[in-house]
Every structure is written in structure tokens, then in C-alpha cells.
C-alpha positions in Angstrom: 79.2 158.3 147.8 78.4 156.0 144.4 75.4 158.4 143.6 77.2 160.3 141.2 78.9 157.7 139.5 75.8 155.3 139.3 73.7 158.3 137.6 76.7 159.3 135.3 76.6 155.5 134.0 72.7 156.0 133.5 73.4 158.8 131.3 76.1 157.3 129.3 74.1 154.3 128.8 71.1 156.3 127.5 73.5 158.8 124.9 75.5 155.8 123.7 72.4 153.5 123.2 74.3 150.8 125.7 71.0 150.6 127.8 71.8 148.7 130.0 73.6 149.4 133.7 74.9 146.7 136.0 76.2 146.9 139.7 77.9 143.5 140.0 79.2 141.3 143.3 78.2 141.3 146.9 78.4 144.7 147.8 77.0 147.6 149.1 76.7 150.7 146.9 75.9 154.0 149.5 74.0 156.9 147.7 73.2 160.3 149.3 71.1 161.7 146.4 68.3 160.4 144.2 68.9 158.2 140.7 66.4 158.9 137.4 66.6 155.9 135.4 66.3 157.7 131.9 64.0 156.7 129.5 65.1 153.3 127.2 67.9 152.5 130.3 67.9 149.3 132.6 69.2 149.4 136.2 70.2 145.9 137.0 71.3 144.4 140.7 73.4 140.8 141.3 70.8 139.4 143.6 73.3 139.8 146.9 74.0 143.6 146.0 72.6 146.7 147.4 71.7 150.1 146.9 72.1 151.6 150.7 69.7 154.8 150.9 71.4 157.7 153.5 69.3 160.5 153.5 66.0 161.8 152.8 65.2 162.6 149.0 63.7 160.4 146.0 65.5 157.6 145.3 65.1 156.0 142.1 62.4 157.9 139.8 62.0 155.8 136.5 61.0 157.4 133.3 59.2 155.8 130.2 60.7 152.4 129.4 63.2 152.1 131.6 63.4 149.3 134.2 65.0 148.0 137.2 65.3 144.3 138.5 67.2 142.3 140.9 69.2 143.4 144.5 67.6 145.2 147.6 66.9 148.9 147.9 67.7 149.3 151.7 66.6 152.8 153.8 69.5 152.7 156.6 68.8 156.6 157.7 65.3 157.3 160.0 65.0 160.5 158.7 63.9 159.2 155.3 60.4 159.9 154.3 60.4 159.8 150.6 59.5 157.6 147.9 62.3 154.8 147.1 60.5 153.8 143.5 58.9 156.1 142.1 56.6 156.7 138.7 55.3 160.0 138.1 52.3 160.0 134.9 53.7 163.1 133.2 56.1 160.8 131.5 53.0 159.2 130.3 53.6 155.6 130.5 51.3 153.7 128.0 50.3 150.9 125.9 52.4 148.1 124.6 55.3 150.3 123.4 56.1 151.1 127.1 58.6 148.8 128.3 59.1 150.4 131.7 58.9 147.0 134.6 60.5 146.1 137.9 61.2 142.8 139.0 62.5 140.5 141.7 63.6 143.8 143.8 63.8 143.6 147.3 62.7 147.2 148.8 63.6 147.6 152.6 63.6 150.3 155.7 65.7 148.8 158.0 66.4 151.6 160.1 63.4 151.7 162.5 61.8 154.7 161.4 58.4 152.7 159.4 58.5 155.9 157.1 59.0 156.4 153.3 56.8 154.7 150.5 58.2 151.8 149.0 56.4 152.1 145.5 55.0 154.8 144.6 52.6 155.8 141.4 51.4 159.5 141.0 49.1 160.8 138.1 48.1 164.7 138.6 48.6 166.4 135.6 46.6 166.9 132.5 47.0 163.5 130.3 49.1 162.1 133.4 48.9 158.6 132.9 50.5 155.0 134.6 49.1 152.5 132.1 49.8 148.7 131.3 53.1 148.7 133.6 54.1 145.3 135.1 55.4 145.2 138.5 56.4 141.2 139.6 58.1 139.5 142.6 58.5 142.4 144.7 59.6 142.3 148.4 58.8 145.3 150.8 59.1 145.7 154.5 59.4 148.6 157.4 57.5 151.5 155.5 54.4 153.8 156.5 53.1 152.9 153.0 54.4 149.7 151.3 52.7 150.8 147.7 50.5 153.6 146.7 49.0 154.6 143.8 47.2 158.7 143.6 45.7 160.6 141.2 44.8 163.7 141.6 42.3 165.9 139.7 44.1 168.5 137.1 41.6 170.8 137.8 41.7 172.7 134.4 39.1 170.3 133.2 41.8 167.0 131.7 41.8 164.4 133.1 44.7 162.1 134.8 44.5 158.3 135.6 46.3 155.0 136.9 44.7 152.3 135.0 45.4 148.6 134.3 48.7 148.1 135.8 49.7 144.5 136.8 51.0 143.9 140.7 51.8 140.1 141.1 53.8 137.7 143.9 54.5 140.9 146.2 55.6 140.1 149.5 55.1 142.5 152.3 55.6 143.0 156.0 56.2 145.7 158.6 54.2 148.3 157.3 51.6 150.9 158.7 49.7 150.4 155.1 50.4 148.3 153.0 48.4 149.3 150.0 46.8 152.2 149.2 44.8 153.5 146.1 44.0 157.3 146.5 41.6 158.9 143.6 38.2 158.7 142.3 35.9 155.6 140.2 36.0 157.5 137.1 37.7 160.8 135.3 38.9 163.1 135.9 41.2 161.1 138.4 40.4 158.2 137.7 42.5 154.7 139.3 40.8 151.7 137.8 41.2 148.0 136.6 44.4 147.5 138.3 45.2 143.9 139.2 47.1 142.7 142.0 48.0 138.9 142.2 49.3 136.3 144.6 50.0 139.2 147.3 51.5 138.0 150.6 51.2 140.2 153.6 52.1 139.5 157.2 50.9 142.0 159.7 52.4 142.8 162.9 51.6 145.1 165.9 51.9 148.2 164.4 49.7 147.6 161.2 46.6 150.3 160.6 45.7 148.9 156.8 46.1 146.0 154.4 44.2 147.5 152.0 42.6 151.2 151.5 40.9 151.8 148.2 39.3 154.3 145.9 38.8 153.7 142.2 36.6 151.0 140.2 37.5 147.8 138.8 40.3 147.0 140.7 40.9 143.4 142.1 42.7 141.8 144.8 43.6 138.2 145.1 46.0 137.0 148.3 46.5 135.6 151.8 47.2 138.1 154.9 48.8 136.6 157.8 48.3 136.5 161.8 45.3 138.5 162.4 46.3 137.6 166.3 49.2 140.4 165.8 46.9 143.2 165.2 46.5 145.6 168.4 42.5 145.8 168.0 39.9 143.6 166.0 39.3 146.5 163.9 38.7 147.0 160.0 42.2 147.0 158.1 40.5 146.4 154.9 38.6 149.7 153.6 37.1 150.5 150.4 35.5 153.8 150.4 33.0 155.7 149.2 35.0 156.5 146.3 35.0 152.8 145.3 33.1 151.2 142.9 33.1 147.5 141.6 36.1 146.4 143.2 37.2 142.3 144.2 38.7 141.3 146.9 39.7 138.0 147.8 41.1 137.1 151.1 41.1 134.7 154.0 40.2 137.4 156.2 36.5 137.8 158.0 34.2 140.1 157.4 34.8 142.1 160.6 38.2 143.3 159.5 36.3 144.7 156.5 34.9 147.9 155.7 33.0 148.8 152.5 31.6 152.1 152.2 31.0 151.9 148.0 29.2 150.0 145.9 29.0 147.0 143.8 32.5 145.7 145.6 32.6 142.1 145.7 34.3 140.9 148.8 34.7 137.0 149.1 36.9 134.8 151.6 39.3 132.5 149.4 
């Protein structure tokens, strides 16, 4: 179990201002408990390095101005039903001074369970926010949900939001739901202005949804492959009653799209 050693390296990187932890070589690193990337730290993996996840726990939590890049994080235990990469709005990722970044990493559940979420963003408390974070060149396979953005009303008159983030060059396969936005068109729990570009989504026989969208002014642009593999010709892109002014550009026919929102624009590529 390499969990303790990797976390100690991350802690030391923050405390000593070294900043970076590098997992090297064509080898596997087994973890049985979650890791926290502390503010100002960076976790790098070589191209053929793997973190193997054995158990059910949140794998990597990224604090503000932390980052992860390279390699593969692979879930190998079918009991897993948590999040692989997790950002919590309580850390208030905000503005161009925030250097949080996720790039060039593959998130895979090879256990066959189709459980868990590969990349999860959550904001649900007073002024909890995730804004202007870049996610680039991510591969996702084998999860219940590939990418989830969720905002919750704090319930005390305050606001939470996930706005203005960029998700670019995502390649996704073998998920029940590929992308899900949960929230509303505006405060108190707003999910708006997020950009999803160059999506490559491979459908499968177990696919239930490609996009499930709440929120406003989000844009989606990508190619969706092999509709003939779907178990039935039913909507796989769903814009809810809590959606407004979103733009969706894919190659899917209208029969695969259900729009219950207002002022959404859905068009073929």
C-alpha cells in the first residue's frame, strides 16, 4: 500500500515549498486510502505510471491551486462507488490567480462494475465556488458517471456556484452517464458558462445518457459515436426544466435529444 508514502511526499512538498511530487517509471502504485493534494502542490505521473485504486474511497481531492497530470488512475476493485478526482467548492477555486489544473490523465474503472464518478466538482455551501479551472486531455472509461458538476442551495440565503470552467479534449467510453450538470440557471446554486470542447464520446450497449443538463449558458461541442449500439432509440441528451440558454452542437439526430428548458440551442455539427 503506497497511500501513506505518497501522502507524506505531498505533505512534505507543501511544507518545504518543493511543490512537486513525481511518480516515475513504468510501474504501478497501489493505494488503499485517499490522497489530498494540498494547496500549492503538484502530482506528476510518467506516461506509463499507474495509481491502482483498491477499495471504496474518494481517491484524490484537489485543494485550491493544486494540480495533477500524466499517467493513469485505475480502479481495480468492484466495490468502488466514490469519486476518483474531486474538487470541493469550499476551497473557493476562483480567478486567474488560482492555478488548479487537471491535464493529460486517464481515469479508468477496469473492475467491470460501472460504478463511481471519474471527475466530480461540487459546491454546496456559502460562497463555495469553482471558477476558471481548466481540465484538458482527459480519458475516462468504465464509470456510472464520467463527469459531474453539482451545485446545491446552501439553504441560508447565501450562494454556491460552478461557473466559467473549461473542459477540453475529453475522450470518454463505457459510462452509463457521460456528463451531468446538477444545479439551476442562477443563484442560489448556479451552474453556468462552463465550456466543453472537442468531446469524443463512444456509446455502448449500457449507455443511458450522454448529457444531462441543468444550468445556463453552458456550451457543448463534440462527436458522439455509434448510436446503433444503444439498446433503444430514446433521448440520450436531456436538457431539464432548470436549463436556459445552453448550446449543444453534436452529430446526433433530434430523436436523441429532449429539451425541456428555455432558449437552449441544439444543432447538428
